[in-house]
TIRO-2110 file (N, C-alpha, C; in Angstrom, 1 decimal):
// TIRO-2110
15.9, 7.1, 1.6, N, 1, A
15.0, 8.0, 1.0, CA, 1, A
14.1, 8.6, 2.0, C, 1, A
13.8, 9.9, 1.9, N, 2, A
13.0, 10.6, 2.8, CA, 2, A
11.6, 10.7, 2.3, C, 2, A
10.6, 11.0, 3.1, N, 3, A
9.2, 11.1, 2.8, CA, 3, A
9.0, 12.2, 1.7, C, 3, A
9.6, 13.3, 1.8, N, 4, A
9.4, 14.4, 0.8, CA, 4, A
9.9, 13.9, -0.6, C, 4, A
11.0, 13.2, -0.7, N, 5, A
11.5, 12.7, -2.0, CA, 5, A
10.5, 11.6, -2.5, C, 5, A
10.1, 10.7, -1.7, N, 6, A
9.1, 9.7, -2.1, CA, 6, A
7.9, 10.3, -2.7, C, 6, A
7.3, 11.3, -2.1, N, 7, A
6.1, 12.0, -2.6, CA, 7, A
6.4, 12.7, -3.9, C, 7, A
7.5, 13.4, -4.0, N, 8, A
7.8, 14.1, -5.2, CA, 8, A
8.0, 13.1, -6.4, C, 8, A
8.7, 12.0, -6.1, N, 9, A
8.9, 11.0, -7.2, CA, 9, A
7.6, 10.3, -7.6, C, 9, A
6.7, 10.1, -6.7, N, 10, A
5.4, 9.5, -7.0, CA, 10, A
4.7, 10.4, -7.9, C, 10, A
4.7, 11.7, -7.6, N, 11, A
4.0, 12.7, -8.4, CA, 11, A
4.7, 12.8, -9.8, C, 11, A
6.0, 12.7, -9.8, N, 12, A
6.7, 12.7, -11.1, CA, 12, A
6.2, 11.6, -12.0, C, 12, A
5.9, 10.4, -11.4, N, 13, A
5.4, 9.3, -12.2, CA, 13, A
3.9, 9.5, -12.5, C, 13, A
3.3, 10.6, -12.0, N, 14, A
1.9, 10.9, -12.2, CA, 14, A
1.0, 9.7, -11.8, C, 14, A
1.3, 9.3, -10.6, N, 15, A
0.5, 8.2, -10.0, CA, 15, A
-0.2, 8.7, -8.7, C, 15, A
-1.4, 8.2, -8.5, N, 16, A
-2.0, 8.4, -7.2, CA, 16, A
-1.4, 7.5, -6.2, C, 16, A
-1.7, 7.7, -4.9, N, 17, A
-1.2, 6.8, -3.9, CA, 17, A
-1.7, 5.4, -4.1, C, 17, A
-3.0, 5.2, -4.5, N, 18, A
-3.5, 3.9, -4.8, CA, 18, A
-2.8, 3.2, -5.9, C, 18, A
-2.5, 3.9, -7.0, N, 19, A
-1.8, 3.4, -8.1, CA, 19, A
-0.4, 3.0, -7.7, C, 19, A
0.2, 3.8, -6.9, N, 20, A
1.6, 3.6, -6.4, CA, 20, A
1.6, 2.3, -5.6, C, 20, A
0.6, 2.2, -4.7, N, 21, A
0.5, 1.0, -3.9, CA, 21, A
0.4, -0.3, -4.7, C, 21, A
-0.3, -0.2, -5.8, N, 22, A
-0.5, -1.4, -6.7, CA, 22, A
0.9, -1.7, -7.4, C, 22, A
1.5, -0.6, -7.9, N, 23, A
2.8, -0.8, -8.5, CA, 23, A
3.9, -1.4, -7.6, C, 23, A
3.9, -1.0, -6.4, N, 24, A
4.9, -1.4, -5.4, CA, 24, A
4.5, -2.6, -4.6, C, 24, A
3.3, -3.1, -4.8, N, 25, A
2.8, -4.3, -4.1, CA, 25, A
2.7, -4.1, -2.6, C, 25, A
2.2, -2.9, -2.2, N, 26, A
2.0, -2.6, -0.8, CA, 26, A
0.6, -2.0, -0.6, C, 26, A
0.3, -1.7, 0.6, N, 27, A
-1.0, -1.1, 0.9, CA, 27, A
-1.0, 0.4, 0.6, C, 27, A
-2.2, 0.9, 0.4, N, 28, A
-2.3, 2.4, 0.3, CA, 28, A
-2.0, 3.1, 1.6, C, 28, A
-2.3, 2.4, 2.7, N, 29, A
-1.9, 2.9, 4.0, CA, 29, A
-0.4, 3.1, 4.1, C, 29, A
0.3, 2.1, 3.6, N, 30, A
1.8, 2.2, 3.7, CA, 30, A
2.3, 3.4, 2.9, C, 30, A
1.8, 3.6, 1.7, N, 31, A
2.2, 4.7, 0.8, CA, 31, A
1.9, 6.0, 1.6, C, 31, A
0.8, 6.1, 2.2, N, 32, A
0.4, 7.3, 2.9, CA, 32, A
1.4, 7.5, 4.1, C, 32, A
1.7, 6.4, 4.8, N, 33, A
2.7, 6.5, 5.9, CA, 33, A
4.1, 6.9, 5.5, C, 33, A
4.5, 6.4, 4.3, N, 34, A
5.8, 6.8, 3.8, CA, 34, A
5.8, 8.3, 3.5, C, 34, A
4.8, 8.8, 2.9, N, 35, A
4.8, 10.2, 2.5, CA, 35, A
4.6, 11.1, 3.7, C, 35, A
4.0, 10.6, 4.8, N, 36, A
3.9, 11.4, 6.0, CA, 36, A
5.1, 11.3, 6.9, C, 36, A
6.0, 10.4, 6.6, N, 37, A
7.1, 10.2, 7.4, CA, 37, A
6.9, 9.4, 8.6, C, 37, A
5.8, 8.7, 8.7, N, 38, A
5.4, 7.9, 9.8, CA, 38, A
6.1, 6.5, 9.8, C, 38, A
6.5, 6.1, 8.6, N, 39, A
7.1, 4.8, 8.4, CA, 39, A
8.4, 5.0, 7.6, C, 39, A
9.4, 4.2, 7.9, N, 40, A
10.6, 4.3, 7.1, CA, 40, A
10.3, 3.6, 5.7, C, 40, A
10.8, 4.1, 4.7, N, 41, A
10.6, 3.5, 3.4, CA, 41, A
11.6, 2.4, 3.2, C, 41, A
11.1, 1.2, 3.0, N, 42, A
11.9, 0.0, 2.9, CA, 42, A
12.8, 0.0, 1.7, C, 42, A
13.9, -0.6, 1.8, N, 43, A
14.9, -0.7, 0.7, CA, 43, A
14.3, -1.2, -0.6, C, 43, A
13.5, -2.2, -0.6, N, 44, A
12.9, -2.8, -1.8, CA, 44, A
11.9, -1.8, -2.4, C, 44, A
11.2, -1.0, -1.7, N, 45, A
10.3, 0.0, -2.2, CA, 45, A
11.1, 1.1, -2.9, C, 45, A
12.2, 1.6, -2.2, N, 46, A
13.0, 2.6, -2.8, CA, 46, A
13.6, 2.2, -4.1, C, 46, A
14.1, 1.0, -4.2, N, 47, A
14.7, 0.4, -5.4, CA, 47, A
13.7, 0.4, -6.5, C, 47, A
12.5, -0.2, -6.2, N, 48, A
11.5, -0.3, -7.2, CA, 48, A
11.0, 1.1, -7.7, C, 48, A
10.9, 2.0, -6.9, N, 49, A
10.5, 3.4, -7.3, CA, 49, A
11.6, 4.0, -8.2, C, 49, A
12.8, 3.9, -7.9, N, 50, A
13.9, 4.4, -8.8, CA, 50, A
13.9, 3.6, -10.1, C, 50, A
13.6, 2.3, -10.1, N, 51, A
13.6, 1.5, -11.3, CA, 51, A
12.4, 2.0, -12.2, C, 51, A
11.2, 2.2, -11.6, N, 52, A
10.1, 2.7, -12.4, CA, 52, A
10.4, 4.0, -13.0, C, 52, A
11.0, 4.9, -12.2, N, 53, A
11.3, 6.2, -12.8, CA, 53, A
12.3, 6.1, -13.9, C, 53, A
13.3, 5.3, -13.8, N, 54, A
14.3, 5.2, -14.9, CA, 54, A
13.7, 4.7, -16.1, C, 54, A
12.8, 3.8, -16.0, N, 55, A
12.1, 3.2, -17.2, CA, 55, A
11.1, 4.2, -17.8, C, 55, A
10.4, 4.9, -17.0, N, 56, A
9.4, 5.8, -17.6, CA, 56, A
10.1, 7.0, -18.2, C, 56, A
11.1, 7.5, -17.6, N, 57, A
11.8, 8.7, -18.0, CA, 57, A
12.8, 8.4, -19.2, C, 57, A
13.4, 7.3, -19.2, N, 58, A
14.4, 6.9, -20.2, CA, 58, A
13.9, 6.0, -21.2, C, 58, A
12.9, 5.2, -20.9, N, 59, A
12.4, 4.2, -21.9, CA, 59, A
13.6, 3.2, -22.3, C, 59, A
13.7, 3.0, -23.5, N, 60, A
14.8, 2.1, -24.0, CA, 60, A
16.0, 2.9, -24.4, C, 60, A
16.0, 4.2, -24.2, N, 61, A
17.1, 5.0, -24.6, CA, 61, A
18.4, 4.8, -23.7, C, 61, A
18.1, 4.5, -22.5, N, 62, A
19.2, 4.3, -21.5, CA, 62, A
20.1, 5.5, -21.3, C, 62, A
21.2, 5.2, -20.6, N, 63, A
22.2, 6.3, -20.3, CA, 63, A
23.5, 5.7, -20.7, C, 63, A
24.5, 6.5, -20.5, N, 64, A
25.9, 6.0, -20.6, CA, 64, A
26.1, 4.9, -19.6, C, 64, A
26.8, 3.9, -20.1, N, 65, A
27.0, 2.7, -19.2, CA, 65, A
28.0, 3.1, -18.0, C, 65, A
27.8, 2.5, -16.9, N, 66, A
28.6, 2.8, -15.7, CA, 66, A
30.1, 2.5, -16.0, C, 66, A
30.4, 1.4, -16.7, N, 67, A
31.8, 1.1, -16.9, CA, 67, A
32.5, 2.1, -17.9, C, 67, A
31.7, 2.7, -18.8, N, 68, A
32.3, 3.8, -19.6, CA, 68, A
32.4, 5.0, -18.8, C, 68, A
31.4, 5.4, -18.0, N, 69, A
31.4, 6.6, -17.2, CA, 69, A
32.6, 6.6, -16.2, C, 69, A
32.8, 5.4, -15.6, N, 70, A
33.9, 5.3, -14.6, CA, 70, A
35.2, 4.7, -15.1, C, 70, A
35.2, 4.5, -16.4, N, 71, A
36.4, 3.9, -17.1, CA, 71, A
37.0, 2.7, -16.4, C, 71, A
36.1, 1.8, -16.1, N, 72, A
36.5, 0.6, -15.4, CA, 72, A
37.4, -0.3, -16.3, C, 72, A
38.5, -0.9, -15.7, N, 73, A
39.3, -1.8, -16.4, CA, 73, A
38.5, -3.1, -16.7, C, 73, A
38.9, -3.8, -17.8, N, 74, A
38.2, -5.0, -18.2, CA, 74, A
38.1, -6.0, -17.1, C, 74, A
39.2, -6.2, -16.3, N, 75, A
39.2, -7.2, -15.3, CA, 75, A
38.1, -6.9, -14.2, C, 75, A
37.9, -5.6, -13.9, N, 76, A
36.9, -5.2, -13.0, CA, 76, A
35.5, -5.4, -13.6, C, 76, A
35.3, -5.0, -14.8, N, 77, A
34.0, -5.2, -15.5, CA, 77, A
33.6, -6.7, -15.5, C, 77, A
34.5, -7.5, -15.8, N, 78, A
34.2, -9.0, -15.9, CA, 78, A
33.7, -9.6, -14.5, C, 78, A
34.1, -8.9, -13.4, N, 79, A
33.7, -9.4, -12.1, CA, 79, A
32.4, -8.7, -11.6, C, 79, A
31.9, -7.8, -12.4, N, 80, A
30.7, -7.0, -11.9, CA, 80, A
29.4, -7.5, -12.5, C, 80, A
28.4, -7.6, -11.6, N, 81, A
27.1, -8.1, -12.1, CA, 81, A
26.4, -7.1, -13.1, C, 81, A
26.7, -5.8, -13.1, N, 82, A
26.1, -4.9, -14.1, CA, 82, A
26.6, -5.3, -15.5, C, 82, A
27.9, -5.6, -15.6, N, 83, A
28.5, -6.0, -16.8, CA, 83, A
27.9, -7.4, -17.3, C, 83, A
27.9, -8.3, -16.3, N, 84, A
27.4, -9.7, -16.6, CA, 84, A
26.0, -9.6, -17.2, C, 84, A
25.1, -8.7, -16.7, N, 85, A
23.7, -8.7, -17.1, CA, 85, A
23.5, -7.5, -18.1, C, 85, A
24.5, -7.0, -18.7, N, 86, A
24.4, -5.9, -19.7, CA, 86, A
23.5, -4.8, -19.2, C, 86, A
23.7, -4.3, -17.9, N, 87, A
22.9, -3.3, -17.3, CA, 87, A
23.6, -2.1, -16.8, C, 87, A
24.5, -1.6, -17.6, N, 88, A
25.3, -0.5, -17.3, CA, 88, A
24.6, 0.8, -16.9, C, 88, A
23.3, 0.9, -17.3, N, 89, A
22.6, 2.1, -17.0, CA, 89, A
21.7, 1.8, -15.7, C, 89, A
21.7, 0.5, -15.3, N, 90, A
20.9, 0.1, -14.1, CA, 90, A
21.9, -0.4, -13.0, C, 90, A
23.1, 0.0, -13.1, N, 91, A
24.1, -0.5, -12.1, CA, 91, A
23.7, -0.2, -10.7, C, 91, A
23.0, 0.9, -10.5, N, 92, A
22.6, 1.4, -9.1, CA, 92, A
21.5, 0.4, -8.6, C, 92, A
20.8, -0.3, -9.5, N, 93, A
19.7, -1.1, -9.1, CA, 93, A
20.2, -2.5, -8.7, C, 93, A
21.3, -2.9, -9.1, N, 94, A
21.9, -4.2, -9.0, CA, 94, A
22.8, -4.3, -7.8, C, 94, A
22.5, -5.2, -6.8, N, 95, A
23.4, -5.4, -5.7, CA, 95, A
24.6, -6.2, -6.2, C, 95, A
25.7, -5.9, -5.5, N, 96, A
26.9, -6.7, -5.8, CA, 96, A
27.8, -6.0, -6.8, C, 96, A
27.5, -4.8, -7.2, N, 97, A
28.4, -4.1, -8.2, CA, 97, A
29.6, -3.7, -7.4, C, 97, A
30.7, -3.5, -8.1, N, 98, A
32.0, -3.2, -7.5, CA, 98, A
32.6, -1.9, -8.0, C, 98, A
31.8, -0.8, -8.0, N, 99, A
32.2, 0.5, -8.6, CA, 99, A
33.5, 1.0, -7.9, C, 99, A
33.6, 0.9, -6.7, N, 100, A
34.8, 1.4, -6.0, CA, 100, A
35.8, 0.3, -5.6, C, 100, A
35.6, -0.9, -6.3, N, 101, A
36.5, -2.0, -6.0, CA, 101, A
36.0, -3.0, -5.0, C, 101, A
34.9, -2.7, -4.3, N, 102, A
34.4, -3.6, -3.3, CA, 102, A
32.9, -3.7, -3.4, C, 102, A
32.4, -4.9, -2.9, N, 103, A
30.9, -5.1, -2.8, CA, 103, A
30.5, -4.5, -1.5, C, 103, A
29.4, -3.7, -1.5, N, 104, A
28.9, -3.1, -0.3, CA, 104, A
28.1, -4.0, 0.5, C, 104, A
28.1, -3.8, 1.8, N, 105, A
27.3, -4.7, 2.7, CA, 105, A
25.8, -4.4, 2.8, C, 105, A
25.4, -3.2, 2.4, N, 106, A
24.0, -2.9, 2.5, CA, 106, A
23.6, -1.9, 1.3, C, 106, A
22.3, -1.9, 1.1, N, 107, A
21.8, -0.9, 0.1, CA, 107, A
22.2, 0.5, 0.4, C, 107, A
22.1, 0.9, 1.7, N, 108, A
22.4, 2.2, 2.1, CA, 108, A
23.9, 2.6, 1.8, C, 108, A
24.8, 1.7, 2.0, N, 109, A
26.2, 1.9, 1.7, CA, 109, A
26.4, 2.1, 0.2, C, 109, A
25.7, 1.2, -0.6, N, 110, A
25.8, 1.2, -2.0, CA, 110, A
25.2, 2.6, -2.5, C, 110, A
24.1, 3.0, -2.0, N, 111, A
23.5, 4.2, -2.5, CA, 111, A
24.3, 5.5, -2.1, C, 111, A
25.1, 5.4, -1.1, N, 112, A
26.0, 6.5, -0.8, CA, 112, A
26.9, 6.8, -1.9, C, 112, A
27.4, 5.7, -2.5, N, 113, A
28.3, 5.8, -3.6, CA, 113, A
27.5, 6.2, -4.9, C, 113, A
26.4, 5.5, -5.1, N, 114, A
25.6, 5.8, -6.3, CA, 114, A
25.2, 7.2, -6.4, C, 114, A
24.8, 7.8, -5.3, N, 115, A
24.4, 9.2, -5.3, CA, 115, A
25.5, 10.2, -5.7, C, 115, A
26.7, 9.7, -5.8, N, 116, A
27.8, 10.6, -6.3, CA, 116, A
28.2, 10.2, -7.7, C, 116, A
27.6, 9.2, -8.3, N, 117, A
27.9, 8.7, -9.6, CA, 117, A
27.0, 9.4, -10.7, C, 117, A
27.7, 9.7, -11.8, N, 118, A
27.0, 10.4, -12.9, CA, 118, A
25.8, 9.5, -13.5, C, 118, A
26.0, 8.2, -13.5, N, 119, A
24.9, 7.3, -14.0, CA, 119, A
23.7, 7.5, -13.2, C, 119, A
23.7, 7.4, -11.9, N, 120, A
22.6, 7.5, -11.1, CA, 120, A
22.1, 9.0, -11.0, C, 120, A
23.0, 9.9, -11.0, N, 121, A
22.6, 11.3, -11.0, CA, 121, A
21.8, 11.7, -12.2, C, 121, A
22.1, 11.0, -13.3, N, 122, A
21.3, 11.3, -14.5, CA, 122, A
19.8, 10.9, -14.4, C, 122, A
19.6, 9.8, -13.6, N, 123, A
18.2, 9.5, -13.3, CA, 123, A
17.5, 10.5, -12.4, C, 123, A
18.2, 11.0, -11.4, N, 124, A
17.7, 12.0, -10.5, CA, 124, A
17.5, 13.3, -11.3, C, 124, A
18.4, 13.7, -12.2, N, 125, A
18.3, 14.9, -12.9, CA, 125, A
17.0, 14.9, -13.8, C, 125, A
16.7, 13.7, -14.4, N, 126, A
15.5, 13.6, -15.2, CA, 126, A
14.2, 13.8, -14.4, C, 126, A
14.3, 13.6, -13.0, N, 127, A
13.1, 13.7, -12.2, CA, 127, A
12.9, 15.1, -11.7, C, 127, A
13.8, 16.0, -12.0, N, 128, A
13.7, 17.4, -11.5, CA, 128, A
13.7, 17.4, -10.0, C, 128, A
14.2, 16.4, -9.3, N, 129, A
14.3, 16.3, -7.9, CA, 129, A
15.6, 15.8, -7.4, C, 129, A
16.3, 16.5, -6.6, N, 130, A
17.6, 16.0, -6.0, CA, 130, A
17.6, 16.3, -4.5, C, 130, A
END
């Protein structure tokens, strides 16, 4: 995640930098540094920000489940943590999912695939930022 995206998504949540720091459990100086591009945005901060956005923008309505969107066979579903935890609209949030048949080694690798997936794209579309 880049500084510009972080700032735009914070504004989409209608939060000040101070409020964002409280939500993310970090300092206001860190939030300022992320938005200025002085510090790299940590994985856990990026994940939490996307999670907050998805819940605020979607509430309990959810999206199409990932296993339906990707037409995953039952054998693959049963091995996937998103299926196990009934979180088909939060598959992008959960490590260890096997969307392309493998578990990814890092959040960055996982997000490369997620950014091409309709389930995650729906969250970004709701933010009016891509």
